[in-house]
N, C-alpha and C positions, 0 to 999 in steps of 0.2 A: 735674426736667426733667418738662414737661407731657406728657400720654399723646399727644398729638400727635407731638411729636417722637420719643418711645419707639417709634411704630406707623412712623412714615417711618425711622426708625434700623434696625429690623427688615426692614422690606420692602426695604432697599438692601442688608440681609446676605442675604436671600431670593434677591433678583436677584443678588448675586455668587456662589452656593452653586449658581444654575440654569445660569450662564453657565460654571464651573467643568467642572460635571457635560456640557453639551453641547459641551465643547473635548473632553471624554476621550471622547464617544461619537464623533466627527468624526475624530479620531484612530485609534481603533481601528476604524471602516469605512473609512479609508484603508489599514488595517494588512491588512485580509482583501480590499481591491480589487487592490492590490500583488503581494499572495501568488502564485506561480506556479503554473498547473494541478498538480492531481496531488499537492498539498502537504498533509499533514493538520491538523489544529488548533492541534499542537505545533509549525508551521513545517517537519515533516521532509516531503521529497520524494523517494517511492522512484528516482526518475531518481538523487539524489545519491549511492546507495548503490551505484552502478559502481565498484569498487574495496574495498567493504567485503569483511570477511573475515567469515562467521558465526562464531559460537561454536562451541566443540567440545563445551562442558557448558553444562549452565544451560537456563534455561526455554528460549532459541532452538535450542539444540541440534538437535533435530530437525528441524529445518528442513533440515539437510544432505543433500543425496541422495547415494547411495554411489557414490564417483567422480565423474567430469563429468556435470552433466547439469540438470535444470529444477525448478522449483517453479512450480506453478500455484497461482494464488490463486482460488477459486473458488467458485460460490456454487450452492447445487442447484438453486434454483427457476429458474436463466440456460440457457436453450436454447445463448446461445453459451459457455457455458463448457464444454457436453457436446461440442459441436463441436471446439471445441481440445482436449478432453481425449480425444476418438479420435484427434486428431490425433497426437497427441504418445504413445499407447501404445505407439510402437514404443520406448523408452525404457524400457519395464518398471521395473525396483528404481531406474532413475538417475531418476525421476520424484518427486516431493515434489505431493500434492494440500493443500491449506491450504483447508478449505471454512466458511465462514462456518454452514454447520448439517450435517449428518450426513454419512456416506459412503455413502449407499445408492447403487448405481450403478457407483463407482469402479472398484471389482475388474472386473466386466464389461467394462466401456469401456477399461479400461488395466491388462488383468491383469500383477501384478507391482508396481505402482505403490502407496506409502507416501503413506494418508490420515490428516491431522492433522483431526478433526473441530472442529468450535466454535472455532474458529484466529481470531475476532474480534478479540482481544488482538494478534496477529502483523498483520494490517493495518493495527491502529493504529500497534503499535512500528514500522512498516517505513514508514510513508508510502502503503502503495498505496492508490490512488484509488478502485478497484472492480471488477468482476469481469467477466470474466476478466482475469488479468494475470500476467504473466510474468517470472520470472527465472532467467537463465542463470545456471550455477554451474560453476567449474573444478573440477578433481580438488582442491584445496586448500582450496577452502570458501567461493571469491570471487566476488562478485558480478561478471561480467562484459556483461553488458546485462542491461535491463527491456524492458518493452514491453507495451502493450495492444492483443491482436490483434482486427482486426475482420475476419478470417475464415479458413478452415481454408488458403488461398491463401497469406495473409501469414505462418500458423505455419509452414507448410511453405518459406518461403524462410527462415523465420527459422533453422528444424532446419539445414537443409542449411548456412548459414551458420554454422553452430553446429560445426557435422561438421567442414567444414572448419576452422576457425580451432583444433579440439582435433587435426587431423590434422597441421597445422603447426607444432605444438609439440615 
């Protein structure tokens, strides 16, 4: 085989491999574009957890509030998170705060709330898209609703609906 023929064969092999790589990239970009809002890289979506019962043992067992309550996924540098936390303060021990950082200020804004510091692993594992984010949890540890609040009024309405649903049971 001449040098020219070998170079031409090698060029076609390289072009074929590049076409396969491009096809893979296009497919991956298509997958990312069709993923629902709020989904984490593994494809889990926090909204899909409605009806999911939080474990009573293991690494996620600390997320369960005592009785029916709420889980607030928060960040210490987030002003909206502080506003939501202040609105949820009435839940007391029925509130669990999962913080991306430390728990400074949680005790002052929501006395009795339990705070889990450095909870980024919980955010990722549960597909939480950002902070603030809320889970309502019934007495059995089942997630009954989720939401990303846009203000204190929305949280108050959510709490009212949560209270009515619990009273109806």
